[in-house]
mmCIF file of the N, C-alpha and C atoms, coordinates in Angstrom:
data_MODEL
# 
_entry.id   MODEL 
# 
loop_
_atom_site.group_PDB 
_atom_site.id 
_atom_site.type_symbol 
_atom_site.label_atom_id 
_atom_site.label_alt_id 
_atom_site.label_comp_id 
_atom_site.label_asym_id 
_atom_site.label_entity_id 
_atom_site.label_seq_id 
_atom_site.pdbx_PDB_ins_code 
_atom_site.Cartn_x 
_atom_site.Cartn_y 
_atom_site.Cartn_z 
_atom_site.occupancy 
_atom_site.B_iso_or_equiv 
_atom_site.pdbx_formal_charge 
_atom_site.auth_seq_id 
_atom_site.auth_comp_id 
_atom_site.auth_asym_id 
_atom_site.auth_atom_id 
_atom_site.pdbx_PDB_model_num 
ATOM 1   N N  . MET A 1 1  ? 7.255   9.241   14.072  1.00 0.00 ? 1  MET A N  1 
ATOM 2   C CA . MET A 1 1  ? 7.446   7.770   14.106  1.00 0.00 ? 1  MET A CA 1 
ATOM 3   C C  . MET A 1 1  ? 6.875   7.089   12.963  1.00 0.00 ? 1  MET A C  1 
ATOM 4   N N  . PRO A 1 2  ? 7.723   6.142   12.359  1.00 0.00 ? 2  PRO A N  1 
ATOM 5   C CA . PRO A 1 2  ? 7.372   5.444   11.205  1.00 0.00 ? 2  PRO A CA 1 
ATOM 6   C C  . PRO A 1 2  ? 6.215   4.464   11.400  1.00 0.00 ? 2  PRO A C  1 
ATOM 7   N N  . GLN A 1 3  ? 5.366   4.400   10.337  1.00 0.00 ? 3  GLN A N  1 
ATOM 8   C CA . GLN A 1 3  ? 4.247   3.416   10.365  1.00 0.00 ? 3  GLN A CA 1 
ATOM 9   C C  . GLN A 1 3  ? 4.266   2.665   9.124   1.00 0.00 ? 3  GLN A C  1 
ATOM 10  N N  . ASN A 1 4  ? 4.185   1.299   9.281   1.00 0.00 ? 4  ASN A N  1 
ATOM 11  C CA . ASN A 1 4  ? 4.067   0.428   8.122   1.00 0.00 ? 4  ASN A CA 1 
ATOM 12  C C  . ASN A 1 4  ? 2.757   0.556   7.450   1.00 0.00 ? 4  ASN A C  1 
ATOM 13  N N  . VAL A 1 5  ? 2.768   0.359   6.133   1.00 0.00 ? 5  VAL A N  1 
ATOM 14  C CA . VAL A 1 5  ? 1.583   0.316   5.360   1.00 0.00 ? 5  VAL A CA 1 
ATOM 15  C C  . VAL A 1 5  ? 1.533   -1.243  4.936   1.00 0.00 ? 5  VAL A C  1 
ATOM 16  N N  . TYR A 1 6  ? 0.560   -1.936  5.262   1.00 0.00 ? 6  TYR A N  1 
ATOM 17  C CA . TYR A 1 6  ? 0.441   -3.399  5.143   1.00 0.00 ? 6  TYR A CA 1 
ATOM 18  C C  . TYR A 1 6  ? -0.464  -3.656  3.986   1.00 0.00 ? 6  TYR A C  1 
ATOM 19  N N  . MET A 1 7  ? -0.202  -4.951  3.397   1.00 0.00 ? 7  MET A N  1 
ATOM 20  C CA . MET A 1 7  ? -1.076  -5.337  2.335   1.00 0.00 ? 7  MET A CA 1 
ATOM 21  C C  . MET A 1 7  ? -2.430  -5.712  2.994   1.00 0.00 ? 7  MET A C  1 
ATOM 22  N N  . PRO A 1 8  ? -3.413  -5.160  2.478   1.00 0.00 ? 8  PRO A N  1 
ATOM 23  C CA . PRO A 1 8  ? -4.752  -5.314  3.201   1.00 0.00 ? 8  PRO A CA 1 
ATOM 24  C C  . PRO A 1 8  ? -5.387  -6.625  2.650   1.00 0.00 ? 8  PRO A C  1 
ATOM 25  N N  . LYS A 1 9  ? -6.381  -7.129  3.484   1.00 0.00 ? 9  LYS A N  1 
ATOM 26  C CA . LYS A 1 9  ? -7.075  -8.345  3.087   1.00 0.00 ? 9  LYS A CA 1 
ATOM 27  C C  . LYS A 1 9  ? -8.475  -7.615  2.354   1.00 0.00 ? 9  LYS A C  1 
ATOM 28  N N  . LEU A 1 10 ? -8.571  -7.632  1.050   1.00 0.00 ? 10 LEU A N  1 
ATOM 29  C CA . LEU A 1 10 ? -9.501  -7.058  0.374   1.00 0.00 ? 10 LEU A CA 1 
ATOM 30  C C  . LEU A 1 10 ? -10.754 -7.980  0.117   1.00 0.00 ? 10 LEU A C  1 
ATOM 31  N N  . GLY A 1 11 ? -10.582 -9.294  0.363   1.00 0.00 ? 11 GLY A N  1 
ATOM 32  C CA . GLY A 1 11 ? -11.649 -10.279 0.040   1.00 0.00 ? 11 GLY A CA 1 
ATOM 33  C C  . GLY A 1 11 ? -11.528 -11.408 1.137   1.00 0.00 ? 11 GLY A C  1 
ATOM 34  N N  . MET A 1 12 ? -12.541 -12.164 1.261   1.00 0.00 ? 12 MET A N  1 
ATOM 35  C CA . MET A 1 12 ? -12.516 -13.202 2.358   1.00 0.00 ? 12 MET A CA 1 
ATOM 36  C C  . MET A 1 12 ? -11.439 -14.317 2.052   1.00 0.00 ? 12 MET A C  1 
ATOM 37  N N  . SER A 1 13 ? -11.210 -14.649 0.849   1.00 0.00 ? 13 SER A N  1 
ATOM 38  C CA . SER A 1 13 ? -10.193 -15.616 0.526   1.00 0.00 ? 13 SER A CA 1 
ATOM 39  C C  . SER A 1 13 ? -8.889  -15.102 -0.050  1.00 0.00 ? 13 SER A C  1 
ATOM 40  N N  . MET A 1 14 ? -8.669  -13.763 0.144   1.00 0.00 ? 14 MET A N  1 
ATOM 41  C CA . MET A 1 14 ? -7.560  -13.210 -0.415  1.00 0.00 ? 14 MET A CA 1 
ATOM 42  C C  . MET A 1 14 ? -6.296  -13.694 0.666   1.00 0.00 ? 14 MET A C  1 
ATOM 43  N N  . VAL A 1 15 ? -5.262  -14.043 0.022   1.00 0.00 ? 15 VAL A N  1 
ATOM 44  C CA . VAL A 1 15 ? -4.044  -14.544 0.688   1.00 0.00 ? 15 VAL A CA 1 
ATOM 45  C C  . VAL A 1 15 ? -2.858  -13.580 0.334   1.00 0.00 ? 15 VAL A C  1 
ATOM 46  N N  . GLN A 1 16 ? -2.977  -12.962 -0.841  1.00 0.00 ? 16 GLN A N  1 
ATOM 47  C CA . GLN A 1 16 ? -1.981  -12.118 -1.367  1.00 0.00 ? 16 GLN A CA 1 
ATOM 48  C C  . GLN A 1 16 ? -2.366  -11.223 -2.441  1.00 0.00 ? 16 GLN A C  1 
ATOM 49  N N  . GLY A 1 17 ? -1.738  -10.208 -2.840  1.00 0.00 ? 17 GLY A N  1 
ATOM 50  C CA . GLY A 1 17 ? -2.025  -9.231  -3.644  1.00 0.00 ? 17 GLY A CA 1 
ATOM 51  C C  . GLY A 1 17 ? -0.875  -8.631  -4.437  1.00 0.00 ? 17 GLY A C  1 
ATOM 52  N N  . GLU A 1 18 ? -1.179  -8.220  -5.593  1.00 0.00 ? 18 GLU A N  1 
ATOM 53  C CA . GLU A 1 18 ? -0.049  -7.643  -6.518  1.00 0.00 ? 18 GLU A CA 1 
ATOM 54  C C  . GLU A 1 18 ? -0.184  -6.210  -6.341  1.00 0.00 ? 18 GLU A C  1 
ATOM 55  N N  . ILE A 1 19 ? 0.842   -5.526  -6.338  1.00 0.00 ? 19 ILE A N  1 
ATOM 56  C CA . ILE A 1 19 ? 0.866   -3.902  -6.487  1.00 0.00 ? 19 ILE A CA 1 
ATOM 57  C C  . ILE A 1 19 ? 0.767   -3.604  -7.989  1.00 0.00 ? 19 ILE A C  1 
ATOM 58  N N  . GLY A 1 20 ? -0.389  -2.887  -8.162  1.00 0.00 ? 20 GLY A N  1 
ATOM 59  C CA . GLY A 1 20 ? -0.750  -2.669  -9.553  1.00 0.00 ? 20 GLY A CA 1 
ATOM 60  C C  . GLY A 1 20 ? -0.034  -1.237  -9.860  1.00 0.00 ? 20 GLY A C  1 
ATOM 61  N N  . LYS A 1 21 ? -0.296  -0.256  -9.105  1.00 0.00 ? 21 LYS A N  1 
ATOM 62  C CA . LYS A 1 21 ? 0.407   1.014   -9.314  1.00 0.00 ? 21 LYS A CA 1 
ATOM 63  C C  . LYS A 1 21 ? 0.459   1.905   -8.068  1.00 0.00 ? 21 LYS A C  1 
ATOM 64  N N  . TRP A 1 22 ? 1.644   2.367   -7.882  1.00 0.00 ? 22 TRP A N  1 
ATOM 65  C CA . TRP A 1 22 ? 1.778   3.351   -6.645  1.00 0.00 ? 22 TRP A CA 1 
ATOM 66  C C  . TRP A 1 22 ? 1.326   4.662   -7.173  1.00 0.00 ? 22 TRP A C  1 
ATOM 67  N N  . LEU A 1 23 ? 0.437   5.376   -6.362  1.00 0.00 ? 23 LEU A N  1 
ATOM 68  C CA . LEU A 1 23 ? 0.021   6.664   -6.704  1.00 0.00 ? 23 LEU A CA 1 
ATOM 69  C C  . LEU A 1 23 ? 0.776   7.796   -6.012  1.00 0.00 ? 23 LEU A C  1 
ATOM 70  N N  . ILE A 1 24 ? 1.835   7.330   -5.324  1.00 0.00 ? 24 ILE A N  1 
ATOM 71  C CA . ILE A 1 24 ? 2.747   8.109   -4.525  1.00 0.00 ? 24 ILE A CA 1 
ATOM 72  C C  . ILE A 1 24 ? 4.202   7.653   -4.830  1.00 0.00 ? 24 ILE A C  1 
ATOM 73  N N  . LYS A 1 25 ? 5.113   8.457   -4.432  1.00 0.00 ? 25 LYS A N  1 
ATOM 74  C CA . LYS A 1 25 ? 6.608   8.161   -4.526  1.00 0.00 ? 25 LYS A CA 1 
ATOM 75  C C  . LYS A 1 25 ? 7.226   8.513   -3.224  1.00 0.00 ? 25 LYS A C  1 
ATOM 76  N N  . GLU A 1 26 ? 8.462   7.948   -3.078  1.00 0.00 ? 26 GLU A N  1 
ATOM 77  C CA . GLU A 1 26 ? 9.213   8.194   -1.777  1.00 0.00 ? 26 GLU A CA 1 
ATOM 78  C C  . GLU A 1 26 ? 9.396   9.707   -1.715  1.00 0.00 ? 26 GLU A C  1 
ATOM 79  N N  . GLY A 1 27 ? 9.368   10.172  -0.583  1.00 0.00 ? 27 GLY A N  1 
ATOM 80  C CA . GLY A 1 27 ? 9.493   11.644  -0.275  1.00 0.00 ? 27 GLY A CA 1 
ATOM 81  C C  . GLY A 1 27 ? 8.213   12.429  -0.400  1.00 0.00 ? 27 GLY A C  1 
ATOM 82  N N  . ASP A 1 28 ? 7.175   11.889  -1.013  1.00 0.00 ? 28 ASP A N  1 
ATOM 83  C CA . ASP A 1 28 ? 5.919   12.587  -1.011  1.00 0.00 ? 28 ASP A CA 1 
ATOM 84  C C  . ASP A 1 28 ? 5.330   12.645  0.316   1.00 0.00 ? 28 ASP A C  1 
ATOM 85  N N  . LYS A 1 29 ? 4.466   13.816  0.542   1.00 0.00 ? 29 LYS A N  1 
ATOM 86  C CA . LYS A 1 29 ? 3.738   13.979  1.730   1.00 0.00 ? 29 LYS A CA 1 
ATOM 87  C C  . LYS A 1 29 ? 2.305   13.394  1.429   1.00 0.00 ? 29 LYS A C  1 
ATOM 88  N N  . VAL A 1 30 ? 1.681   12.743  2.333   1.00 0.00 ? 30 VAL A N  1 
ATOM 89  C CA . VAL A 1 30 ? 0.417   12.241  2.243   1.00 0.00 ? 30 VAL A CA 1 
ATOM 90  C C  . VAL A 1 30 ? -0.498  12.677  3.448   1.00 0.00 ? 30 VAL A C  1 
ATOM 91  N N  . ASN A 1 31 ? -1.653  12.569  3.189   1.00 0.00 ? 31 ASN A N  1 
ATOM 92  C CA . ASN A 1 31 ? -2.631  12.805  4.319   1.00 0.00 ? 31 ASN A CA 1 
ATOM 93  C C  . ASN A 1 31 ? -3.499  11.648  4.537   1.00 0.00 ? 31 ASN A C  1 
ATOM 94  N N  . LYS A 1 32 ? -3.894  11.351  5.728   1.00 0.00 ? 32 LYS A N  1 
ATOM 95  C CA . LYS A 1 32 ? -4.811  10.273  6.176   1.00 0.00 ? 32 LYS A CA 1 
ATOM 96  C C  . LYS A 1 32 ? -6.076  10.278  5.159   1.00 0.00 ? 32 LYS A C  1 
ATOM 97  N N  . GLY A 1 33 ? -6.182  9.221   4.454   1.00 0.00 ? 33 GLY A N  1 
ATOM 98  C CA . GLY A 1 33 ? -7.295  9.024   3.608   1.00 0.00 ? 33 GLY A CA 1 
ATOM 99  C C  . GLY A 1 33 ? -6.931  9.250   2.115   1.00 0.00 ? 33 GLY A C  1 
ATOM 100 N N  . ASP A 1 34 ? -5.727  9.689   1.828   1.00 0.00 ? 34 ASP A N  1 
ATOM 101 C CA . ASP A 1 34 ? -5.251  9.891   0.473   1.00 0.00 ? 34 ASP A CA 1 
ATOM 102 C C  . ASP A 1 34 ? -5.161  8.427   -0.187  1.00 0.00 ? 34 ASP A C  1 
ATOM 103 N N  . GLU A 1 35 ? -5.559  8.348   -1.357  1.00 0.00 ? 35 GLU A N  1 
ATOM 104 C CA . GLU A 1 35 ? -5.339  7.069   -2.126  1.00 0.00 ? 35 GLU A CA 1 
ATOM 105 C C  . GLU A 1 35 ? -3.828  6.978   -2.484  1.00 0.00 ? 35 GLU A C  1 
ATOM 106 N N  . ILE A 1 36 ? -3.131  5.799   -2.119  1.00 0.00 ? 36 ILE A N  1 
ATOM 107 C CA . ILE A 1 36 ? -1.807  5.752   -2.131  1.00 0.00 ? 36 ILE A CA 1 
ATOM 108 C C  . ILE A 1 36 ? -1.237  4.552   -3.215  1.00 0.00 ? 36 ILE A C  1 
ATOM 109 N N  . VAL A 1 37 ? -2.210  3.538   -3.352  1.00 0.00 ? 37 VAL A N  1 
ATOM 110 C CA . VAL A 1 37 ? -1.704  2.409   -4.161  1.00 0.00 ? 37 VAL A CA 1 
ATOM 111 C C  . VAL A 1 37 ? -3.052  1.681   -4.630  1.00 0.00 ? 37 VAL A C  1 
ATOM 112 N N  . GLU A 1 38 ? -2.744  1.034   -5.879  1.00 0.00 ? 38 GLU A N  1 
ATOM 113 C CA . GLU A 1 38 ? -3.730  0.126   -6.310  1.00 0.00 ? 38 GLU A CA 1 
ATOM 114 C C  . GLU A 1 38 ? -3.367  -1.107  -6.209  1.00 0.00 ? 38 GLU A C  1 
ATOM 115 N N  . ILE A 1 39 ? -4.186  -2.055  -5.604  1.00 0.00 ? 39 ILE A N  1 
ATOM 116 C CA . ILE A 1 39 ? -3.816  -3.499  -5.447  1.00 0.00 ? 39 ILE A CA 1 
ATOM 117 C C  . ILE A 1 39 ? -4.746  -4.278  -6.394  1.00 0.00 ? 39 ILE A C  1 
ATOM 118 N N  . ILE A 1 40 ? -4.105  -5.261  -6.941  1.00 0.00 ? 40 ILE A N  1 
ATOM 119 C CA . ILE A 1 40 ? -4.787  -6.299  -7.793  1.00 0.00 ? 40 ILE A CA 1 
ATOM 120 C C  . ILE A 1 40 ? -4.938  -7.615  -7.213  1.00 0.00 ? 40 ILE A C  1 
ATOM 121 N N  . GLU A 1 41 ? -6.127  -7.998  -7.133  1.00 0.00 ? 41 GLU A N  1 
ATOM 122 C CA . GLU A 1 41 ? -6.401  -9.291  -6.568  1.00 0.00 ? 41 GLU A CA 1 
ATOM 123 C C  . GLU A 1 41 ? -7.651  -10.024 -7.172  1.00 0.00 ? 41 GLU A C  1 
ATOM 124 N N  . ASN A 1 42 ? -7.298  -11.193 -7.814  1.00 0.00 ? 42 ASN A N  1 
ATOM 125 C CA . ASN A 1 42 ? -8.526  -11.966 -8.634  1.00 0.00 ? 42 ASN A CA 1 
ATOM 126 C C  . ASN A 1 42 ? -8.965  -11.051 -9.770  1.00 0.00 ? 42 ASN A C  1 
ATOM 127 N N  . LYS A 1 43 ? -8.121  -10.350 -10.472 1.00 0.00 ? 43 LYS A N  1 
ATOM 128 C CA . LYS A 1 43 ? -8.383  -9.661  -11.647 1.00 0.00 ? 43 LYS A CA 1 
ATOM 129 C C  . LYS A 1 43 ? -9.254  -8.303  -11.264 1.00 0.00 ? 43 LYS A C  1 
ATOM 130 N N  . ALA A 1 44 ? -9.470  -8.066  -9.979  1.00 0.00 ? 44 ALA A N  1 
ATOM 131 C CA . ALA A 1 44 ? -10.060 -6.879  -9.479  1.00 0.00 ? 44 ALA A CA 1 
ATOM 132 C C  . ALA A 1 44 ? -8.992  -5.893  -9.078  1.00 0.00 ? 44 ALA A C  1 
ATOM 133 N N  . THR A 1 45 ? -9.176  -4.621  -9.263  1.00 0.00 ? 45 THR A N  1 
ATOM 134 C CA . THR A 1 45 ? -8.319  -3.541  -8.809  1.00 0.00 ? 45 THR A CA 1 
ATOM 135 C C  . THR A 1 45 ? -8.989  -2.636  -7.611  1.00 0.00 ? 45 THR A C  1 
ATOM 136 N N  . GLN A 1 46 ? -8.346  -2.474  -6.657  1.00 0.00 ? 46 GLN A N  1 
ATOM 137 C CA . GLN A 1 46 ? -8.923  -1.760  -5.588  1.00 0.00 ? 46 GLN A CA 1 
ATOM 138 C C  . GLN A 1 46 ? -7.807  -0.701  -5.076  1.00 0.00 ? 46 GLN A C  1 
ATOM 139 N N  . THR A 1 47 ? -8.268  0.509   -4.740  1.00 0.00 ? 47 THR A N  1 
ATOM 140 C CA . THR A 1 47 ? -7.333  1.598   -4.223  1.00 0.00 ? 47 THR A CA 1 
ATOM 141 C C  . THR A 1 47 ? -7.320  1.509   -2.776  1.00 0.00 ? 47 THR A C  1 
ATOM 142 N N  . VAL A 1 48 ? -6.116  1.556   -2.121  1.00 0.00 ? 48 VAL A N  1 
ATOM 143 C CA . VAL A 1 48 ? -5.998  1.621   -0.708  1.00 0.00 ? 48 VAL A CA 1 
ATOM 144 C C  . VAL A 1 48 ? -5.646  2.997   -0.293  1.00 0.00 ? 48 VAL A C  1 
ATOM 145 N N  . GLU A 1 49 ? -6.163  3.465   0.800   1.00 0.00 ? 49 GLU A N  1 
ATOM 146 C CA . GLU A 1 49 ? -5.917  4.843   1.338   1.00 0.00 ? 49 GLU A CA 1 
ATOM 147 C C  . GLU A 1 49 ? -4.834  4.713   2.482   1.00 0.00 ? 49 GLU A C  1 
ATOM 148 N N  . ALA A 1 50 ? -4.098  5.914   2.740   1.00 0.00 ? 50 ALA A N  1 
ATOM 149 C CA . ALA A 1 50 ? -3.309  6.002   3.799   1.00 0.00 ? 50 ALA A CA 1 
ATOM 150 C C  . ALA A 1 50 ? -3.992  6.014   5.012   1.00 0.00 ? 50 ALA A C  1 
ATOM 151 N N  . MET A 1 51 ? -3.409  5.392   6.145   1.00 0.00 ? 51 MET A N  1 
ATOM 152 C CA . MET A 1 51 ? -4.077  5.385   7.349   1.00 0.00 ? 51 MET A CA 1 
ATOM 153 C C  . MET A 1 51 ? -3.554  6.345   8.264   1.00 0.00 ? 51 MET A C  1 
ATOM 154 N N  . VAL A 1 52 ? -2.440  7.025   7.849   1.00 0.00 ? 52 VAL A N  1 
ATOM 155 C CA . VAL A 1 52 ? -1.828  8.194   8.636   1.00 0.00 ? 52 VAL A CA 1 
ATOM 156 C C  . VAL A 1 52 ? -1.315  9.235   7.654   1.00 0.00 ? 52 VAL A C  1 
ATOM 157 N N  . SER A 1 53 ? -1.161  10.417  8.218   1.00 0.00 ? 53 SER A N  1 
ATOM 158 C CA . SER A 1 53 ? -0.584  11.579  7.531   1.00 0.00 ? 53 SER A CA 1 
ATOM 159 C C  . SER A 1 53 ? 0.942   11.463  7.695   1.00 0.00 ? 53 SER A C  1 
ATOM 160 N N  . GLY A 1 54 ? 1.706   11.926  6.700   1.00 0.00 ? 54 GLY A N  1 
ATOM 161 C CA . GLY A 1 54 ? 3.209   11.966  6.940   1.00 0.00 ? 54 GLY A CA 1 
ATOM 162 C C  . GLY A 1 54 ? 3.943   11.865  5.678   1.00 0.00 ? 54 GLY A C  1 
ATOM 163 N N  . THR A 1 55 ? 5.106   11.560  5.656   1.00 0.00 ? 55 THR A N  1 
ATOM 164 C CA . THR A 1 55 ? 6.004   11.387  4.455   1.00 0.00 ? 55 THR A CA 1 
ATOM 165 C C  . THR A 1 55 ? 6.303   9.891   4.101   1.00 0.00 ? 55 THR A C  1 
ATOM 166 N N  . VAL A 1 56 ? 6.172   9.611   2.888   1.00 0.00 ? 56 VAL A N  1 
ATOM 167 C CA . VAL A 1 56 ? 6.537   8.364   2.355   1.00 0.00 ? 56 VAL A CA 1 
ATOM 168 C C  . VAL A 1 56 ? 8.066   8.168   2.393   1.00 0.00 ? 56 VAL A C  1 
ATOM 169 N N  . GLU A 1 57 ? 8.430   7.347   3.429   1.00 0.00 ? 57 GLU A N  1 
ATOM 170 C CA . GLU A 1 57 ? 9.869   7.078   3.636   1.00 0.00 ? 57 GLU A CA 1 
ATOM 171 C C  . GLU A 1 57 ? 10.496  5.994   2.523   1.00 0.00 ? 57 GLU A C  1 
ATOM 172 N N  . LYS A 1 58 ? 9.732   4.877   2.527   1.00 0.00 ? 58 LYS A N  1 
ATOM 173 C CA . LYS A 1 58 ? 10.283  3.703   1.709   1.00 0.00 ? 58 LYS A CA 1 
ATOM 174 C C  . LYS A 1 58 ? 8.989   3.006   1.053   1.00 0.00 ? 58 LYS A C  1 
ATOM 175 N N  . ILE A 1 59 ? 9.165   2.671   -0.103  1.00 0.00 ? 59 ILE A N  1 
ATOM 176 C CA . ILE A 1 59 ? 8.278   1.693   -0.883  1.00 0.00 ? 59 ILE A CA 1 
ATOM 177 C C  . ILE A 1 59 ? 9.026   0.349   -0.877  1.00 0.00 ? 59 ILE A C  1 
ATOM 178 N N  . LEU A 1 60 ? 8.411   -0.618  -0.072  1.00 0.00 ? 60 LEU A N  1 
ATOM 179 C CA . LEU A 1 60 ? 8.941   -1.871  -0.074  1.00 0.00 ? 60 LEU A CA 1 
ATOM 180 C C  . LEU A 1 60 ? 8.701   -2.907  -1.031  1.00 0.00 ? 60 LEU A C  1 
ATOM 181 N N  . VAL A 1 61 ? 7.547   -2.762  -1.594  1.00 0.00 ? 61 VAL A N  1 
ATOM 182 C CA . VAL A 1 61 ? 7.150   -3.703  -2.763  1.00 0.00 ? 61 VAL A CA 1 
ATOM 183 C C  . VAL A 1 61 ? 6.788   -3.020  -3.969  1.00 0.00 ? 61 VAL A C  1 
ATOM 184 N N  . GLN A 1 62 ? 7.468   -3.230  -5.084  1.00 0.00 ? 62 GLN A N  1 
ATOM 185 C CA . GLN A 1 62 ? 7.380   -2.400  -6.309  1.00 0.00 ? 62 GLN A CA 1 
ATOM 186 C C  . GLN A 1 62 ? 6.194   -2.941  -7.041  1.00 0.00 ? 62 GLN A C  1 
ATOM 187 N N  . GLU A 1 63 ? 5.908   -2.176  -7.991  1.00 0.00 ? 63 GLU A N  1 
ATOM 188 C CA . GLU A 1 63 ? 4.786   -2.393  -8.978  1.00 0.00 ? 63 GLU A CA 1 
ATOM 189 C C  . GLU A 1 63 ? 5.031   -3.854  -9.719  1.00 0.00 ? 63 GLU A C  1 
ATOM 190 N N  . GLY A 1 64 ? 4.047   -4.504  -9.735  1.00 0.00 ? 64 GLY A N  1 
ATOM 191 C CA . GLY A 1 64 ? 4.067   -5.911  -10.447 1.00 0.00 ? 64 GLY A CA 1 
ATOM 192 C C  . GLY A 1 64 ? 4.590   -6.927  -9.483  1.00 0.00 ? 64 GLY A C  1 
ATOM 193 N N  . GLU A 1 65 ? 5.012   -6.572  -8.252  1.00 0.00 ? 65 GLU A N  1 
ATOM 194 C CA . GLU A 1 65 ? 5.435   -7.576  -7.259  1.00 0.00 ? 65 GLU A CA 1 
ATOM 195 C C  . GLU A 1 65 ? 4.190   -7.894  -6.434  1.00 0.00 ? 65 GLU A C  1 
ATOM 196 N N  . VAL A 1 66 ? 4.235   -9.151  -5.859  1.00 0.00 ? 66 VAL A N  1 
ATOM 197 C CA . VAL A 1 66 ? 3.099   -9.751  -5.036  1.00 0.00 ? 66 VAL A CA 1 
ATOM 198 C C  . VAL A 1 66 ? 3.662   -9.689  -3.514  1.00 0.00 ? 66 VAL A C  1 
ATOM 199 N N  . ALA A 1 67 ? 2.705   -9.422  -2.557  1.00 0.00 ? 67 ALA A N  1 
ATOM 200 C CA . ALA A 1 67 ? 2.898   -9.433  -1.120  1.00 0.00 ? 67 ALA A CA 1 
ATOM 201 C C  . ALA A 1 67 ? 1.617   -10.166 -0.643  1.00 0.00 ? 67 ALA A C  1 
ATOM 202 N N  . ALA A 1 68 ? 2.181   -10.823 0.569   1.00 0.00 ? 68 ALA A N  1 
ATOM 203 C CA . ALA A 1 68 ? 1.080   -11.663 1.356   1.00 0.00 ? 68 ALA A CA 1 
ATOM 204 C C  . ALA A 1 68 ? 0.295   -10.678 2.106   1.00 0.00 ? 68 ALA A C  1 
ATOM 205 N N  . VAL A 1 69 ? -1.032  -10.908 2.477   1.00 0.00 ? 69 VAL A N  1 
ATOM 206 C CA . VAL A 1 69 ? -1.804  -10.107 3.232   1.00 0.00 ? 69 VAL A CA 1 
ATOM 207 C C  . VAL A 1 69 ? -1.048  -9.905  4.598   1.00 0.00 ? 69 VAL A C  1 
ATOM 208 N N  . GLY A 1 70 ? -1.098  -8.664  5.043   1.00 0.00 ? 70 GLY A N  1 
ATOM 209 C CA . GLY A 1 70 ? -0.325  -8.398  6.358   1.00 0.00 ? 70 GLY A CA 1 
ATOM 210 C C  . GLY A 1 70 ? 1.118   -7.995  6.361   1.00 0.00 ? 70 GLY A C  1 
ATOM 211 N N  . GLU A 1 71 ? 1.698   -8.247  5.014   1.00 0.00 ? 71 GLU A N  1 
ATOM 212 C CA . GLU A 1 71 ? 3.126   -7.978  4.804   1.00 0.00 ? 71 GLU A CA 1 
ATOM 213 C C  . GLU A 1 71 ? 3.240   -6.379  4.612   1.00 0.00 ? 71 GLU A C  1 
ATOM 214 N N  . PRO A 1 72 ? 4.328   -5.897  5.208   1.00 0.00 ? 72 PRO A N  1 
ATOM 215 C CA . PRO A 1 72 ? 4.506   -4.452  4.963   1.00 0.00 ? 72 PRO A CA 1 
ATOM 216 C C  . PRO A 1 72 ? 4.876   -4.198  3.563   1.00 0.00 ? 72 PRO A C  1 
ATOM 217 N N  . ILE A 1 73 ? 4.294   -3.113  2.972   1.00 0.00 ? 73 ILE A N  1 
ATOM 218 C CA . ILE A 1 73 ? 4.443   -2.818  1.592   1.00 0.00 ? 73 ILE A CA 1 
ATOM 219 C C  . ILE A 1 73 ? 5.078   -1.307  1.319   1.00 0.00 ? 73 ILE A C  1 
ATOM 220 N N  . ALA A 1 74 ? 4.989   -0.608  2.432   1.00 0.00 ? 74 ALA A N  1 
ATOM 221 C CA . ALA A 1 74 ? 5.659   0.777   2.565   1.00 0.00 ? 74 ALA A CA 1 
ATOM 222 C C  . ALA A 1 74 ? 5.699   1.318   3.949   1.00 0.00 ? 74 ALA A C  1 
ATOM 223 N N  . ILE A 1 75 ? 6.449   2.355   4.070   1.00 0.00 ? 75 ILE A N  1 
ATOM 224 C CA . ILE A 1 75 ? 6.761   2.983   5.319   1.00 0.00 ? 75 ILE A CA 1 
ATOM 225 C C  . ILE A 1 75 ? 6.341   4.582   5.294   1.00 0.00 ? 75 ILE A C  1 
ATOM 226 N N  . ILE A 1 76 ? 5.496   4.884   6.090   1.00 0.00 ? 76 ILE A N  1 
ATOM 227 C CA . ILE A 1 76 ? 5.242   6.387   6.178   1.00 0.00 ? 76 ILE A CA 1 
ATOM 228 C C  . ILE A 1 76 ? 5.638   6.973   7.553   1.00 0.00 ? 76 ILE A C  1 
ATOM 229 N N  . SER A 1 77 ? 6.348   7.944   7.579   1.00 0.00 ? 77 SER A N  1 
ATOM 230 C CA . SER A 1 77 ? 6.852   8.471   8.891   1.00 0.00 ? 77 SER A CA 1 
ATOM 231 C C  . SER A 1 77 ? 5.741   9.705   9.204   1.00 0.00 ? 77 SER A C  1 
ATOM 232 N N  . ALA A 1 78 ? 5.127   9.560   10.346  1.00 0.00 ? 78 ALA A N  1 
ATOM 233 C CA . ALA A 1 78 ? 4.162   10.520  10.787  1.00 0.00 ? 78 ALA A CA 1 
ATOM 234 C C  . ALA A 1 78 ? 4.684   11.695  11.428  1.00 0.00 ? 78 ALA A C  1 
# 
């Protein structure tokens, strides 16, 4: 079943974040806890981990693009 990966809220005042670098690509298999993306917010970069194991079906927000907190940024099929 597909699971969305959402833009996380990494700080109290964060309303959006930029995709710095995807550490995976479509078709890759990931395990829960694998680092999958670097998010840039207020000049700080933080790595986000996969919340489920599965296959990366689709990357919805590309590197350099901005997404609102809570917006889907990728889809992993578990």
